[in-house]
C-alpha positions as a Markdown table, in Angstrom:
| # | Residue | x | y | z |
|---|---|---|---|---|
| 1 | Met | 0.0 | 0.0 | 0.0 |
| 2 | Gln | 1.4 | 3.4 | -1.0 |
| 3 | Ile | -0.1 | 6.7 | 0.4 |
| 4 | Leu | -0.9 | 9.2 | -2.4 |
| 5 | Cys | -2.5 | 12.1 | -0.7 |
| 6 | Pro | -5.2 | 13.1 | 1.9 |
| 7 | Phe | -8.7 | 12.4 | 0.6 |
| 8 | Asp | -9.6 | 16.1 | 1.2 |
| 9 | Glu | -6.9 | 17.2 | -1.4 |
| 10 | Leu | -8.6 | 15.3 | -4.2 |
| 11 | Pro | -11.2 | 17.7 | -5.6 |
| 12 | Glu | -14.8 | 16.6 | -6.2 |
| 13 | Asn | -15.2 | 16.2 | -10.0 |
| 14 | Gly | -11.5 | 16.6 | -10.4 |
| 15 | Ala | -8.3 | 14.5 | -10.6 |
| 16 | Lys | -4.7 | 14.6 | -9.5 |
| 17 | Gly | -1.6 | 13.0 | -11.0 |
| 18 | Phe | 1.0 | 11.0 | -9.2 |
| 19 | Arg | 4.4 | 9.5 | -10.1 |
| 20 | Ile | 4.7 | 6.2 | -8.3 |
| 21 | Ser | 7.5 | 3.7 | -7.9 |
| 22 | Ala | 7.0 | 0.0 | -7.5 |
| 23 | Gln | 9.8 | -2.6 | -7.6 |
| 24 | Ser | 12.2 | 0.1 | -9.1 |
| 25 | Leu | 9.8 | 0.9 | -11.9 |
| 26 | Ala | 8.2 | 4.3 | -12.2 |
| 27 | Ala | 4.7 | 5.0 | -13.6 |
| 28 | Asp | 2.4 | 8.0 | -13.9 |
| 29 | Ile | -1.1 | 7.5 | -12.5 |
| 30 | Leu | -4.1 | 9.7 | -11.9 |
| 31 | Val | -6.8 | 9.5 | -9.3 |
| 32 | Ala | -10.2 | 11.1 | -9.9 |
| 33 | Arg | -13.1 | 11.8 | -7.5 |
| 34 | Arg | -16.8 | 12.0 | -8.1 |
| 35 | Asp | -19.7 | 11.7 | -5.6 |
| 36 | Gly | -17.2 | 10.8 | -2.9 |
| 37 | Arg | -15.9 | 7.8 | -4.8 |
| 38 | Ile | -12.4 | 7.5 | -6.3 |
| 39 | Tyr | -11.1 | 6.0 | -9.5 |
| 40 | Gly | -7.5 | 5.3 | -10.5 |
| 41 | Tyr | -5.9 | 4.9 | -13.9 |
| 42 | Arg | -2.6 | 4.8 | -15.5 |
| 43 | Asn | -1.9 | 8.3 | -16.9 |
| 44 | Val | -1.4 | 7.0 | -20.4 |
| 45 | Cys | -3.7 | 7.7 | -23.4 |
| 46 | Pro | -4.4 | 4.5 | -25.4 |
| 47 | His | -4.1 | 6.4 | -28.7 |
| 48 | Arg | -0.6 | 8.1 | -28.6 |
| 49 | His | 0.6 | 6.7 | -25.2 |
| 50 | Thr | 1.2 | 10.2 | -23.9 |
| 51 | Thr | 0.1 | 11.5 | -20.5 |
| 52 | Leu | -3.4 | 12.9 | -20.5 |
| 53 | Asp | -2.3 | 16.2 | -18.8 |
| 54 | Trp | -0.1 | 18.9 | -20.3 |
| 55 | Leu | -0.2 | 20.9 | -17.1 |
| 56 | Pro | -0.1 | 19.3 | -13.6 |
| 57 | Asp | -3.5 | 18.0 | -12.5 |
| 58 | Gln | -5.4 | 19.3 | -15.5 |
| 59 | Phe | -7.3 | 16.1 | -16.5 |
| 60 | Met | -10.9 | 17.2 | -16.7 |
| 61 | Asp | -12.8 | 18.5 | -19.7 |
| 62 | Pro | -14.3 | 22.0 | -19.3 |
| 63 | Ser | -17.6 | 20.6 | -18.1 |
| 64 | Gly | -15.9 | 18.6 | -15.3 |
| 65 | Glu | -17.7 | 15.5 | -16.6 |
| 66 | Tyr | -14.9 | 13.5 | -18.4 |
| 67 | Leu | -11.2 | 13.0 | -18.3 |
| 68 | Gln | -9.7 | 14.6 | -21.4 |
| 69 | Cys | -6.5 | 13.9 | -23.2 |
| 70 | Ala | -4.7 | 17.2 | -23.7 |
| 71 | Thr | -2.9 | 15.8 | -26.9 |
| 72 | His | -6.0 | 15.2 | -29.1 |
| 73 | Gly | -9.1 | 15.8 | -26.9 |
| 74 | Ala | -10.3 | 12.2 | -26.4 |
| 75 | Leu | -12.9 | 12.0 | -23.6 |
| 76 | Phe | -12.9 | 9.2 | -21.0 |
| 77 | Arg | -15.6 | 8.3 | -18.5 |
| 78 | Leu | -14.5 | 8.5 | -14.9 |
| 79 | Glu | -16.4 | 5.4 | -13.8 |
| 80 | Asp | -14.8 | 2.9 | -16.1 |
| 81 | Gly | -12.1 | 4.7 | -18.2 |
| 82 | Leu | -14.0 | 4.1 | -21.5 |
| 83 | Cys | -13.1 | 6.5 | -24.3 |
| 84 | Ile | -16.4 | 7.9 | -25.6 |
| 85 | Ala | -15.1 | 10.4 | -28.1 |
| 86 | Gly | -11.8 | 10.8 | -30.0 |
| 87 | Pro | -9.4 | 8.7 | -32.0 |
| 88 | Cys | -9.3 | 5.9 | -29.4 |
| 89 | Lys | -13.1 | 5.6 | -29.0 |
| 90 | Gly | -14.1 | 2.3 | -27.5 |
| 91 | Gln | -10.7 | 1.7 | -25.8 |
| 92 | Arg | -10.1 | 2.2 | -22.1 |
| 93 | Leu | -7.6 | 3.7 | -19.7 |
| 94 | Thr | -5.8 | 1.1 | -17.7 |
| 95 | Pro | -7.2 | 0.9 | -14.1 |
| 96 | Val | -5.1 | 0.9 | -11.0 |
| 97 | Thr | -6.4 | -0.2 | -7.6 |
| 98 | Val | -6.9 | 2.8 | -5.2 |
| 99 | Ala | -8.9 | 3.2 | -2.0 |
| 100 | Val | -9.5 | 5.5 | 0.9 |
| 101 | His | -7.9 | 4.3 | 4.1 |
| 102 | Asp | -7.8 | 6.5 | 7.3 |
| 103 | Asp | -8.8 | 9.5 | 5.2 |
| 104 | Met | -5.8 | 9.0 | 2.9 |
| 105 | Val | -6.0 | 8.0 | -0.8 |
| 106 | Val | -3.8 | 4.9 | -1.2 |
| 107 | Leu | -2.6 | 2.8 | -4.1 |
| 108 | Leu | -3.3 | -0.8 | -3.2 |
| 109 | Ser | -1.3 | -2.6 | -5.9 |
| 110 | Glu | 0.6 | -1.7 | -9.0 |
């Protein structure tokens, strides 16, 4: 289990990015929050394999409804990572297992 941040620092209808290390490998992930639930994904677009954010923690589309790839505008549902618009439509973000433990957002496995 790896602590990522306090739950209160994760904005409702927002997301934060994290650089994690596991077994001497580094990876970028993002954690999003909606209706008090959290969702974790690898921060890698399935289309170009770039990170979704150009600026730190800028993952959401202007409506705050979807995760958006800054490279080409693809939109992904928070709840399951499914791309609903853009060149990777029908593909998914890769999930990571996150949870809230003692008011902290934690990565359970990677």
